[in-house]
C-alpha positions, 0 to 999 in steps of 0.5 A, spaced: 697 268 643 702 263 640 699 257 637 702 251 635 700 253 628 704 259 629 710 255 632 710 250 626 710 256 621 716 259 625 720 253 625 719 252 618 721 259 617 727 258 621 729 251 618 729 255 611 733 260 613 738 256 616 739 252 610 739 258 606 745 260 610 748 254 610 748 253 603 750 260 602 756 259 606 758 252 604 756 250 598 758 255 593 764 253 589 770 257 588 773 259 582 780 258 585 778 251 588 776 249 581 782 250 578 786 247 583 785 240 582 782 236 575 780 229 574 780 227 581 776 221 583 772 222 589 769 215 593 762 216 596 761 210 600 754 208 602 751 203 607 745 200 604 740 200 599 734 197 603 732 205 605 731 208 599 734 215 601 741 213 600 740 211 592 735 216 591 737 222 594 744 222 597 747 219 591 745 224 586 745 230 590 752 228 592 754 227 585 751 234 583 755 238 588 761 235 586 760 236 578 759 244 580 765 244 584 769 240 579 766 238 572 772 234 570 772 230 577 769 223 577 765 220 583 766 213 585 760 210 588 759 204 592 754 201 597 754 196 602 747 193 600 745 190 607 749 194 612 755 189 610 761 192 614 766 187 611 763 189 604 764 196 605 771 195 607 772 191 600 769 197 597 774 202 600 780 198 598 777 198 591 776 205 591 783 206 594 786 201 588 782 205 583 786 212 585 780 215 589 784 221 593 778 222 598 773 217 601 766 220 603 764 215 608 757 213 611 760 207 615 756 201 616 760 200 623 763 206 626 768 202 630 770 197 624 771 203 619 777 205 623 780 200 619 778 204 613 780 210 615 787 208 617 788 204 611 786 210 607 791 214 611 797 210 609 796 212 602 795 219 604 787 219 602 783 223 607 776 221 610 770 225 611 764 222 615 757 222 613 751 221 617 755 217 622 761 218 625 768 214 624 771 212 630 778 212 633 782 215 627 785 222 626 784 221 618 777 223 619 777 231 617 770 233 617 763 230 619 757 232 616 751 229 620 745 231 624 743 232 632 741 225 633 739 226 640 734 231 638 731 227 633 730 222 638 727 227 642 722 230 637 720 223 635 718 221 642 715 227 643 710 227 637 708 220 639 707 222 646 702 228 643 699 223 638 697 218 644 694 223 648 690 225 643 688 218 642 686 217 649 692 211 650 697 216 653 697 211 659 699 205 655 706 203 655 710 204 648 714 199 644 721 201 641 724 199 635 731 202 634 736 202 629 743 198 628 747 198 635 753 198 630 752 205 628 753 212 632 747 215 630 742 209 632 745 210 639 743 218 639 736 217 636 735 211 642 738 216 647 733 222 645 727 218 645 728 214 651 730 220 655 723 224 652 719 218 654 722 218 661 721 225 662 714 224 660 713 218 665 711 213 659 713 206 660 717 202 655 714 195 655 720 192 650 726 195 646 729 192 640 736 193 636 734 192 629 740 188 626 742 192 619 736 197 620 733 191 616 725 192 615 724 185 615 727 184 622 723 189 625 717 186 622 719 179 625 720 182 632 713 186 632 710 180 630 713 176 636 711 182 640 704 182 638 703 175 639 706 176 646 702 182 648 696 181 644 693 186 639 692 192 644 697 191 649 701 196 647 700 204 645 705 207 640 711 204 637 717 208 636 721 206 630 728 209 629 727 210 621 722 209 615 724 202 614 723 200 621 717 203 621 715 200 615 716 193 618 712 195 624 706 197 620 706 191 616 706 187 622 700 190 625 696 190 618 698 183 617 695 182 624 689 185 623 691 191 627 689 198 625 696 202 625 692 209 626 690 207 633 698 206 635 702 212 633 708 210 629 714 214 628 719 214 622 725 218 619 728 220 612 721 223 609 721 218 603 716 217 598 713 211 602 713 214 609 709 220 606 704 215 603 703 212 609 702 218 613 697 221 608 693 214 609 694 215 616 698 208 617 704 212 620 703 218 625 710 222 623 717 222 620 723 226 621 725 231 615 732 233 614 734 236 607 738 231 604 739 235 598 743 240 603 747 235 607 749 231 601 752 238 598 755 239 604 759 233 604 761 234 597 763 241 599 767 238 605 771 233 601 773 238 596 775 243 601 779 238 604 782 236 598 784 243 596 787 243 604 782 249 605 780 250 612 773 248 614 768 254 615 767 256 622 761 259 620 758 252 618 762 247 622 761 250 629 761 243 633 766 238 634 765 230 635 770 226 639 771 220 635 776 217 640 782 220 636 781 227 636 775 232 636 772 232 628 770 239 625 762 237 625 756 240 621 749 239 624 744 239 619 737 241 621 731 237 622 723 238 623 718 233 625 713 232 619 705 229 620 699 230 616 699 237 618 705 240 615 707 234 610 705 238 604 708 245 606 715 242 607 716 236 602 712 238 596 712 246 597 719 246 599 721 242 592 723 236 595 718 231 592 712 232 588 705 231 588 705 226 582 711 222 586 706 221 592 699 221 589 700 214 586 693 211 584 693 207 591 694 214 595 690 218 590 684 219 595 689 220 601 692 225 598 685 229 596 683 228 603 689 232 605 689 237 600 694 235 595 693 234 588 
């Protein structure tokens, strides 16, 4: 008999094998490549610092892989801070003025980022899109991302299962999406909406969070609680950890027990792990960002060296309105209390010490984490 536990073990095993396979084929530096270019400046442009993952995970992993590929190369790091598209364009201009030979860009606004890609093209500087697609430009040579629709589906299906277990499966859900300016937010939304619709779950209201700002998500949840009361809704779909944190803060401030209203998330950062163990957040989506950032670094290096991207890794294409961009899809897994330790701690992505601070020591102990 195939149990849910066995299915989970199998999924974790497949994820580990997939990551190992991708690392083996895409991230090992070539001696020939390393000798080709020296002292190259590579720009890494991130969209915000409100979500911890970009500065704490993506940035150091990207830098580490570039150093493996080219010890003499320099990474120029930029962060648009609060999903500020104008600021990101200024930072791209600064990177080009500083002599960057390639831009690895996680755009604040995928459509507006065409200006950046076209500006770079005029200088003969290619672009690699990271996490979010840059639209409308043939100068985007590669795209490292995730299956956004599938992630949204995984989030919604987790909330549906949790709601049934709590006996509130008949209550309508609230949906807090990401920013409408980013391509990934639209995909998460579609996947989640489709899953709720397929299960016959009513969507009470939806909100697109400007700039993925947790404070704006919290303010919107405050309004909904005032409008529908403390028990007029069931689960709350939140597109990522920041918006989920805002939703949970709102419920706690209103005297609502978040464990009675399952909340989703994404990014699997330390704060999310702590909330999940404490019972405040039901689930998050884990993506091996260590590999994703390394894939982006390797793609940048291959493009710089005019190497064809591996068909074993770039199996997909993403149409950005100008052409079909070679695309690498990073794997993902849903995390709850039941598998958090196995995936995040035993998998080497964080430590018990990082998660189990004094405020969460009891929650860790209750879940077998020391």
